[in-house]
Phi, psi and omega in degrees: 000167179205167178252138183226125176278140178238155188300341180280005175100350180277156168244117184262152172261128180246126180243151180220150179234163178291349176269356175101002178280116177238118185229151172253143186230146173269109183294341179287331182245342184077010183263145173287131184241355180190162176235138175245187176057062182296338179280344178074022181294134176300134188259136180253328183207147182215148178207163176252134182237108179293137172249350172199178182296334185238018183214125183233136172265157177248129182238136181223148172254133178264174185289349176268002180091004178274162180237136180237139177239126182232153176251108182289354180279348180262146184281323182270119182297342178277347178280138183285322186062227179271000185285138174237125180285155178294151179302115182295327179293314180292323182292310181291323182295334180271358183050047189253098178269103191286134178243340182212147178230152179204150175271137184235119178294140178218163181304116175077003182195174174240131179261164174254130174255136175237135180237145178245175184288351177271350180101003178279136177236129179240151178249145183225149174268113182293343180285332183241339185081005183265156175301148180235101178080187183279154178275160170268111186286166176295151178222176180300126177081010182260355180285158181115179182304117183273149170231146185216151173204140181247155181207152168254119185280163182303332179274006176095350178291142179249127186229155173236120178263132178233146180221163179228169181294344180276003176085019178256129175249144171234131176250109190252131171258099185300330183290331182247343184084001181291137178231126175255132181256135180230126178260129180245158175260030179213164180258112181292137176254341176198158178230148175210143177265135178225092184063233181276004184248151172254122178267122182251113176271144178213178188286358177244004181143223182207152175228154178250131178239132179288138178256000186282338179285157177260000000 
């Protein structure tokens, strides 16, 4: 699930299931207020991507490797609203079957990151649907179910952490291309940024890793 701001001032909670049910909820009332995913594609990963201070799009990867972009501010799930789908030519041409999505802060905007089971991570501009910058290619030990989390560090650097079931983490600075490799003795199941730390969830609990070092 993820939280999405809409222009009327509310912040909605958006939930998704592997059966394809994607709904938005008003946390103040607990009521469902909208439905997304009109095609009913089973969802594997979901994230919120801000396009302004008061407007957030919802992006999801389905189990077939496709990516969907929805605007929770519109009532009809078939209406596009402010949502722009990713470039089908760029997506298909890269043979990129997306398994995970994440929002990545960038100067003056927020980008969308998509990761596949081979360890490739690509960045996209949600305003145009076009690729944004170079991709992070697959590397040794990066294949498998991907997990991702982005953060802005206290010194202003913006990083995207990616992990695989083999216990390899990569901390990528898209603006400079710098990649830091971290080997773990556990298989990460989820990642989250908490200030200068990266929280790594695994099947026995969670650990915190500092992201401030180079």
